[in-house]
C-alpha positions as CSV (number, residue, x, y, z in Angstrom):
1,X,-33.2,-11.9,8.4
2,X,-31.2,-10.4,6.0
3,X,-29.9,-6.8,6.6
4,X,-31.7,-4.7,4.3
5,X,-29.7,-2.1,1.6
6,X,-29.2,1.3,3.5
7,X,-26.9,4.7,2.7
8,X,-24.8,5.0,5.9
9,X,-21.5,5.4,4.9
10,X,-20.2,3.7,8.5
11,X,-18.2,0.9,8.9
12,X,-21.4,-0.8,8.8
13,X,-22.5,-0.1,5.8
14,X,-18.8,-2.5,4.3
15,X,-19.5,-5.5,6.7
16,X,-23.7,-5.3,6.4
17,X,-22.4,-6.1,2.6
18,X,-20.2,-8.9,2.9
19,X,-22.8,-10.2,5.3
20,X,-25.3,-10.1,2.5
21,X,-23.1,-11.8,-0.4
22,X,-20.2,-13.3,1.5
23,X,-21.6,-16.7,2.1
24,X,-21.7,-19.2,-1.0
25,X,-20.6,-22.5,-0.3
26,X,-16.8,-24.0,-0.4
27,X,-17.7,-25.9,-3.8
28,X,-17.5,-22.4,-5.7
29,X,-15.4,-23.4,-8.7
30,X,-12.3,-20.7,-8.5
31,X,-12.4,-18.4,-11.5
32,X,-9.1,-18.2,-13.6
33,X,-8.0,-14.8,-14.8
34,X,-5.2,-14.7,-17.4
35,X,-2.1,-13.3,-15.8
36,X,1.5,-13.8,-15.5
37,X,3.1,-16.9,-13.5
38,X,3.3,-16.4,-10.1
39,X,6.4,-16.0,-8.4
40,X,6.4,-18.8,-5.4
41,X,6.6,-16.1,-3.2
42,X,2.8,-15.1,-3.7
43,X,1.4,-18.7,-4.0
44,X,0.0,-20.1,-1.1
45,X,-2.7,-19.3,1.9
46,X,-2.3,-15.5,3.4
47,X,-4.6,-14.3,6.4
48,X,-5.1,-11.2,7.9
49,X,-7.2,-9.2,9.8
50,X,-10.0,-6.1,9.5
51,X,-10.5,-3.9,12.5
52,X,-13.2,-1.4,12.0
53,X,-14.2,0.3,15.0
54,X,-13.3,-2.5,17.5
55,X,-14.8,-5.0,15.3
56,X,-11.9,-7.6,14.0
57,X,-12.8,-9.9,10.8
58,X,-10.8,-12.5,9.5
59,X,-9.9,-12.8,6.1
60,X,-8.3,-15.3,3.9
61,X,-7.0,-15.3,0.3
62,X,-6.3,-18.5,-1.1
63,X,-3.8,-17.8,-4.5
64,X,-2.6,-20.4,-7.0
65,X,-1.8,-21.5,-10.6
66,X,-4.7,-21.4,-12.7
67,X,-5.3,-24.8,-14.7
68,X,-5.1,-22.8,-18.3
69,X,-2.3,-20.2,-16.6
70,X,-1.8,-17.2,-15.0
71,X,-3.7,-16.6,-11.2
72,X,-6.6,-17.9,-9.9
73,X,-8.0,-17.4,-6.5
74,X,-10.6,-17.8,-3.6
75,X,-11.6,-15.6,-0.7
76,X,-12.5,-17.0,2.7
77,X,-14.1,-15.0,5.7
78,X,-13.7,-17.2,8.2
79,X,-15.4,-15.1,11.3
80,X,-18.4,-15.0,9.1
81,X,-18.7,-19.1,8.2
82,X,-18.2,-18.0,4.6
83,X,-15.8,-19.9,2.2
84,X,-14.5,-20.1,-1.3
85,X,-15.5,-16.7,-2.8
86,X,-14.4,-16.2,-5.6
87,X,-12.3,-13.9,-6.7
88,X,-12.5,-12.1,-9.7
89,X,-9.2,-10.7,-10.9
90,X,-5.9,-11.5,-9.8
91,X,-2.4,-9.9,-10.9
92,X,0.8,-10.0,-9.5
93,X,3.5,-7.6,-11.6
94,X,6.8,-6.1,-9.9
95,X,5.7,-7.0,-6.2
96,X,2.1,-5.6,-6.5
97,X,-0.7,-7.8,-6.2
98,X,-4.6,-6.4,-7.1
99,X,-7.8,-9.1,-6.0
100,X,-11.3,-8.0,-7.2
101,X,-13.5,-10.0,-5.2
102,X,-16.7,-9.0,-8.0
103,X,-19.0,-11.0,-5.3
104,X,-19.0,-8.5,-2.5
105,X,-18.2,-5.4,-4.5
106,X,-14.6,-5.0,-2.5
107,X,-10.8,-5.3,-4.1
108,X,-7.6,-5.4,-2.0
109,X,-4.1,-3.7,-3.2
110,X,-1.1,-4.9,-1.6
111,X,2.8,-4.5,-2.1
112,X,5.1,-7.6,-1.2
113,X,7.5,-6.7,1.5
114,X,10.6,-7.9,2.0
115,X,9.8,-9.5,5.5
116,X,7.8,-11.7,3.1
117,X,4.5,-9.5,4.4
118,X,1.4,-8.3,1.7
119,X,1.2,-4.9,3.1
120,X,-2.3,-3.4,1.4
121,X,-5.5,-1.7,1.5
122,X,-9.4,-3.4,1.6
123,X,-11.9,-1.2,-0.2
124,X,-15.5,-1.9,0.0
125,X,-18.6,0.4,-0.1
126,X,-17.1,3.4,0.3
127,X,-14.8,2.0,3.2
128,X,-10.9,1.7,3.1
129,X,-9.1,-0.3,5.5
130,X,-5.6,-1.5,6.3
131,X,-4.5,-5.0,5.5
132,X,-1.8,-6.9,6.0
133,X,-1.6,-10.8,5.2
134,X,1.0,-12.8,6.3
135,X,1.3,-16.7,4.7
136,X,0.0,-19.3,6.9
137,X,0.2,-23.3,6.5
138,X,-4.1,-23.4,6.3
139,X,-7.1,-22.0,7.1
140,X,-7.6,-21.4,10.4
141,X,-10.2,-23.8,12.5
142,X,-13.1,-22.9,13.6
143,X,-14.4,-24.1,17.1
144,X,-17.4,-25.4,17.8
145,X,-18.0,-27.7,20.6
146,X,-21.4,-27.6,21.0
147,X,-21.6,-29.7,17.1
148,X,-23.2,-33.2,18.2
149,X,-20.7,-36.1,16.7
150,X,-21.9,-39.5,16.1
151,X,-22.5,-41.9,17.6
152,X,-26.2,-40.7,18.6
153,X,-28.7,-42.5,21.5
154,X,-31.1,-42.1,19.1
155,X,-32.5,-43.5,15.2
156,X,-30.7,-40.7,12.4
157,X,-33.1,-40.9,8.8
158,X,-32.7,-39.2,6.0
159,X,-36.1,-38.5,4.3
160,X,-37.8,-36.9,0.8
161,X,-41.0,-36.1,1.0
162,X,-43.4,-33.7,-1.9
163,X,-43.2,-30.0,-0.2
164,X,-45.8,-27.3,-1.0
165,X,-46.2,-27.4,-4.7
166,X,-46.2,-29.5,-7.6
167,X,-42.7,-30.8,-8.2
168,X,-40.9,-29.4,-5.2
169,X,-39.5,-32.4,-3.6
170,X,-37.8,-31.4,0.0
171,X,-35.5,-33.5,1.5
172,X,-34.6,-34.0,5.3
173,X,-33.6,-35.6,8.5
174,X,-35.6,-37.2,11.0
175,X,-34.2,-37.8,14.3
176,X,-36.5,-40.2,16.4
177,X,-35.8,-41.2,20.2
178,X,-35.2,-44.9,21.1
179,X,-38.0,-47.0,22.9
180,X,-41.4,-47.3,21.9
181,X,-43.3,-44.2,20.4
182,X,-45.5,-43.0,19.5
183,X,-43.3,-39.6,19.6
184,X,-44.4,-35.6,19.9
185,X,-42.9,-34.2,17.5
186,X,-41.3,-31.0,16.4
187,X,-40.6,-28.9,12.9
188,X,-38.0,-27.0,12.6
189,X,-38.1,-23.5,10.4
190,X,-35.2,-21.8,9.3
191,X,-34.9,-18.3,8.8
192,X,-33.9,-16.1,5.3
193,X,-31.5,-17.2,2.8
194,X,-30.8,-20.2,1.0
195,X,-30.4,-22.2,4.5
196,X,-29.9,-25.8,4.5
197,X,-31.6,-28.3,7.2
198,X,-28.9,-27.5,10.0
199,X,-29.4,-23.6,9.3
200,X,-26.1,-23.5,8.7
201,X,-24.0,-19.5,9.3
202,X,-21.1,-18.8,10.1
203,X,-19.9,-21.8,10.8
204,X,-22.4,-22.7,13.1
205,X,-25.0,-25.3,12.7
206,X,-28.0,-24.4,15.2
207,X,-30.7,-26.3,13.9
208,X,-27.9,-29.4,14.3
209,X,-27.6,-28.3,18.0
210,X,-31.6,-28.0,18.8
211,X,-32.8,-31.2,17.3
212,X,-29.9,-33.4,19.1
213,X,-31.1,-31.5,22.1
214,X,-35.3,-32.0,21.6
215,X,-34.5,-36.1,20.4
216,X,-32.5,-36.8,23.7
217,X,-35.4,-35.9,25.7
218,X,-37.8,-37.5,23.8
219,X,-39.0,-35.7,21.1
220,X,-38.9,-37.0,17.3
221,X,-37.6,-33.7,14.9
222,X,-37.6,-33.3,11.7
223,X,-35.1,-30.5,9.9
224,X,-35.5,-30.0,5.9
225,X,-33.3,-27.8,3.4
226,X,-35.2,-25.0,2.3
227,X,-36.9,-25.5,-0.7
228,X,-34.1,-24.7,-3.6
229,X,-31.3,-25.7,-1.3
230,X,-29.1,-28.4,-1.0
231,X,-31.2,-31.6,-1.7
232,X,-34.6,-30.0,-1.8
233,X,-35.8,-29.2,-5.2
234,X,-37.5,-25.7,-6.6
235,X,-37.6,-22.3,-7.2
236,X,-36.3,-20.2,-4.1
237,X,-35.5,-17.0,-6.4
238,X,-39.6,-17.1,-6.9
239,X,-40.6,-18.4,-3.3
240,X,-42.0,-16.1,-0.9
241,X,-43.5,-16.7,2.8
242,X,-46.8,-18.3,1.8
243,X,-44.6,-20.4,-0.5
244,X,-42.8,-21.7,2.7
245,X,-45.5,-21.9,4.8
246,X,-46.8,-24.4,2.3
247,X,-43.8,-26.1,2.8
248,X,-43.8,-25.6,6.9
249,X,-47.3,-27.7,6.2
250,X,-46.3,-30.4,4.1
251,X,-43.6,-31.5,6.6
252,X,-46.4,-31.7,9.6
253,X,-48.0,-33.9,6.8
254,X,-45.4,-36.1,6.6
255,X,-44.6,-36.4,10.1
256,X,-48.1,-37.1,10.6
257,X,-47.6,-40.3,8.3
258,X,-45.1,-42.0,9.8
259,X,-46.0,-44.3,12.6
260,X,-43.4,-43.3,15.1
261,X,-45.1,-40.1,15.5
262,X,-48.3,-38.7,17.7
263,X,-50.2,-36.8,15.3
264,X,-51.8,-34.9,18.3
265,X,-48.4,-33.6,19.6
266,X,-46.7,-31.9,16.8
267,X,-45.3,-28.7,16.5
268,X,-43.5,-26.1,14.9
269,X,-40.3,-24.2,16.1
270,X,-39.7,-21.1,13.6
271,X,-36.4,-19.3,13.9
272,X,-36.6,-15.2,12.4
273,X,-38.8,-15.4,9.7
274,X,-39.5,-19.1,10.0
275,X,-41.2,-17.7,12.8
276,X,-43.5,-16.1,10.1
277,X,-44.0,-19.3,9.3
278,X,-44.8,-21.3,12.4
279,X,-47.6,-18.5,12.5
280,X,-49.2,-18.6,9.7
281,X,-49.5,-22.9,9.6
282,X,-50.9,-22.3,12.9
283,X,-53.7,-20.8,11.9
284,X,-54.2,-22.7,8.9
285,X,-53.8,-26.4,10.4
286,X,-55.3,-28.0,13.5
287,X,-52.0,-30.6,13.2
288,X,-50.3,-27.9,15.0
289,X,-50.3,-28.6,18.7
290,X,-47.7,-25.6,20.1
291,X,-45.2,-23.3,18.0
292,X,-42.1,-22.0,19.6
293,X,-40.6,-18.4,18.0
294,X,-37.1,-17.6,18.6
295,X,-36.4,-13.9,17.4
296,X,-39.4,-14.1,15.3
297,X,-41.2,-10.7,14.1
298,X,-43.9,-8.7,15.8
299,X,-44.2,-5.7,13.5
300,X,-44.5,-4.9,9.2
301,X,-41.0,-6.1,7.7
302,X,-40.1,-2.7,6.7
303,X,-40.6,-1.2,9.9
304,X,-38.5,-3.9,11.2
305,X,-35.6,-3.1,8.5
306,X,-35.8,0.6,9.4
307,X,-35.0,-0.5,13.4
308,X,-32.4,-2.9,12.3
309,X,-30.6,-0.4,10.7
310,X,-30.6,2.1,13.2
311,X,-29.7,-0.3,16.0
312,X,-26.6,-2.0,14.2
313,X,-25.7,1.2,13.0
314,X,-25.9,2.4,16.6
315,X,-23.8,-0.6,17.9
316,X,-21.1,-0.3,15.8
317,X,-20.4,3.3,17.2
318,X,-22.1,5.1,13.9
319,X,-22.5,9.3,15.3
320,X,-26.3,9.6,15.8
321,X,-26.7,11.9,12.4
322,X,-25.2,9.5,10.4
323,X,-27.6,6.8,11.9
324,X,-30.6,9.3,10.5
325,X,-30.1,9.9,7.5
326,X,-29.2,5.8,7.1
327,X,-32.9,5.3,8.7
328,X,-34.2,8.0,5.7
329,X,-32.0,6.6,2.8
330,X,-33.5,3.6,3.9
331,X,-37.3,4.7,4.0
332,X,-36.5,6.3,0.4
333,X,-35.4,2.4,-0.8
334,X,-38.7,0.9,0.8
335,X,-41.2,3.6,-0.3
336,X,-39.7,2.9,-4.1
337,X,-40.1,-1.1,-3.7
338,X,-43.6,-0.5,-1.8
339,X,-45.0,1.7,-4.7
340,X,-43.5,1.0,-7.9
341,X,-44.5,-2.5,-8.9
342,X,-42.9,-2.9,-12.0
343,X,-39.2,-4.1,-11.3
344,X,-38.1,-2.5,-14.5
345,X,-39.0,0.7,-13.1
346,X,-38.1,0.3,-9.1
347,X,-34.4,-1.2,-10.4
348,X,-33.9,2.4,-12.0
349,X,-35.6,4.4,-9.7
350,X,-33.5,2.4,-6.7
351,X,-29.9,3.2,-8.8
352,X,-30.8,6.8,-9.7
353,X,-31.4,6.8,-5.1
354,X,-27.8,4.8,-5.1
355,X,-26.2,7.1,-7.1
356,X,-27.2,10.4,-4.8
357,X,-26.9,8.7,-1.8
358,X,-24.1,5.8,-2.0
359,X,-22.4,6.1,-5.2
360,X,-19.6,3.8,-4.4
361,X,-22.4,0.9,-4.4
362,X,-22.1,-0.2,-7.5
363,X,-21.3,-3.1,-10.0
364,X,-22.4,-6.9,-9.0
365,X,-22.9,-5.8,-5.3
366,X,-25.5,-3.1,-6.7
367,X,-26.8,-5.7,-9.0
368,X,-27.5,-8.0,-6.5
369,X,-28.8,-5.5,-4.1
370,X,-31.6,-4.6,-6.4
371,X,-32.2,-8.0,-7.5
372,X,-33.1,-8.9,-3.5
373,X,-34.8,-5.5,-3.4
374,X,-37.6,-6.4,-6.3
375,X,-37.8,-10.3,-5.7
376,X,-41.1,-11.7,-4.7
377,X,-40.0,-12.2,-1.0
378,X,-39.0,-9.5,-0.7
379,X,-41.6,-7.6,-1.7
380,X,-44.1,-9.5,0.4
381,X,-41.9,-9.4,3.8
382,X,-41.7,-5.4,3.5
383,X,-45.5,-4.8,3.4
384,X,-46.6,-8.4,6.2
385,X,-47.6,-7.3,9.3
386,X,-47.5,-10.5,11.1
387,X,-50.0,-8.7,13.9
388,X,-53.1,-10.5,12.4
389,X,-52.1,-14.1,11.9
390,X,-50.8,-14.1,15.5
391,X,-54.2,-13.3,17.0
392,X,-55.5,-16.0,15.0
393,X,-53.5,-18.4,16.8
394,X,-54.6,-20.5,19.2
395,X,-52.5,-23.1,20.4
396,X,-49.9,-22.6,23.0
397,X,-47.1,-19.9,22.0
398,X,-43.6,-19.8,23.7
399,X,-42.2,-16.8,22.2
400,X,-38.4,-16.1,22.9
401,X,-36.3,-13.3,22.0
402,X,-32.3,-12.2,22.3
403,X,-31.6,-8.9,24.5
404,X,-29.0,-8.1,22.3
405,X,-30.8,-8.8,19.4
406,X,-30.0,-6.4,16.7
407,X,-31.7,-7.7,13.7
408,X,-35.5,-8.2,15.4
409,X,-35.3,-6.2,17.9
410,X,-36.6,-8.0,20.6
411,X,-38.2,-5.2,22.9
412,X,-40.6,-4.2,20.2
413,X,-41.6,-7.6,18.6
414,X,-41.8,-9.2,21.5
415,X,-44.4,-6.9,22.9
416,X,-46.2,-6.7,19.7
417,X,-46.3,-10.6,20.0
418,X,-47.6,-10.4,23.4
419,X,-50.3,-7.5,22.7
420,X,-51.5,-9.6,19.5
421,X,-52.2,-12.9,21.3
422,X,-54.2,-11.3,24.1
423,X,-56.1,-9.1,21.3
424,X,-56.7,-12.6,19.9
425,X,-57.8,-14.7,23.5
426,X,-55.2,-16.7,23.2
427,X,-53.9,-17.1,27.4
428,X,-51.8,-20.2,26.5
429,X,-48.7,-18.2,26.0
430,X,-45.0,-17.6,27.5
431,X,-43.5,-14.5,26.2
432,X,-39.9,-13.9,27.5
433,X,-36.6,-12.0,26.3
434,X,-33.5,-13.1,27.2
435,X,-30.7,-11.1,28.9
436,X,-27.3,-11.1,26.9
437,X,-28.2,-12.8,23.9
438,X,-28.2,-12.0,20.1
439,X,-30.1,-12.9,16.8
440,X,-28.9,-16.4,16.7
441,X,-29.1,-16.9,20.3
442,X,-25.6,-16.9,21.5
443,X,-24.2,-15.0,24.6
444,X,-23.1,-12.0,23.0
445,X,-21.2,-8.1,23.6
446,X,-22.6,-6.3,21.1
447,X,-25.0,-8.6,19.0
448,X,-23.8,-7.0,15.6
449,X,-23.4,-9.6,13.5
450,X,-19.6,-9.3,13.1
451,X,-19.6,-11.3,15.9
452,X,-21.4,-14.2,15.1
453,X,-18.9,-16.5,13.5
454,X,-16.1,-15.5,16.7
455,X,-18.3,-16.6,19.1
456,X,-17.5,-20.3,20.4
457,X,-21.2,-21.1,21.5
458,X,-23.5,-22.2,18.8
459,X,-27.0,-21.8,20.7
460,X,-27.7,-20.6,24.5
461,X,-27.8,-23.7,27.0
462,X,-30.3,-21.4,28.6
463,X,-32.4,-21.0,26.2
464,X,-32.4,-24.9,24.8
465,X,-33.6,-25.6,28.7
466,X,-36.5,-23.3,28.5
467,X,-37.4,-24.0,24.9
468,X,-37.2,-27.8,26.2
469,X,-39.2,-27.6,29.3
470,X,-41.7,-25.8,27.8
471,X,-42.1,-28.0,25.0
472,X,-42.4,-31.3,27.0
473,X,-45.1,-29.7,29.3
474,X,-47.0,-29.0,26.5
475,X,-47.1,-33.1,25.4
476,X,-47.3,-34.1,29.0
477,X,-44.1,-35.4,29.3
């Protein structure tokens, strides 16, 4: 789940915005902006690190000659798994460099020193932080030792199948164990945002790791690009959790049609928002033999966003009075979205709130936040209470949460999931909080999203073993 807009002026405010909008693919085209031809001393790859309340975030700029003359540049945030962020404005005059990064609402001013470094300041959403850049031979490599590499001891098939709406085709990867089937199967459901089949984020591919782990243990696994992402078609901008649930049911229908799959032993693993879809699908289809909820919501979406903001700001060292202010402003923001169905009126009211509470948030960054806020997905999410649907789930349930999960705080949401299962009469469940793990199920120090990309581990081996062992018990293996 992505972090909602809030009015905190602490370090987490600019970090949160960068996390929200700094994840385009490396294939984004560079935007050329006419400027004087660059001297050799400024063209190249420059790397530095921002420090905010002890959180270190590497920044890389690629500066070069634009095809039509002048300068062009892109920005990477390696610790956030973001590459190729377009730099919309580049100027270099009299030893002074200015980079405008409209996509994240930030800019960098620096002077080229005699020692060859760029000494300057990165400004974003009201925060101004020193940033020294050094020329480097290339972008830093990211270590992901858990990422499996071929050859694999199982069959890997690239598949397509009809999605949950006319005209939607979903593309995915089906991994099938060696040996004689039919095999139990698992469908993986990604969290919110434009995720591909591997749920790639911050340089990690957690669903690739999970699929490999389970397939090596005798389970077929289907993972797919989200509607409107990667090779899957459809309009993601108009999709809601109900639409994604229909896509999940379409995935089950595809698995049921495959001769290698045991149709009586198919289950779902949903991460974050994907857990909502797993719950909804389990209540609507008898094909679901079990579900695994990873960092899944048990409370209404609006409440989770408020709790998320408080947890993140507290972990980032924001003073208590500022945390309370941020939550109060968020309540106003959510109230506008809930009470004003007209998009134009809601946008105007949000802009008015921002001008009062966070005037430094403006331009493209503000526009994108507003578009997210009035989207069908967000409106449905903040209003949705998962507990009635959890009560309807009758199949076995494994619900796991990380102790250091700041995005969907584990204690409160796991308790709500357990209570709803009990209320619905489901006695076949395991609800467990795992010590030291964050929202991505990595072993973490603070749980802040700024750690995600810096952590080498993709997915806790302990969590993998718990998931695999429990599923094998459910399918009699």
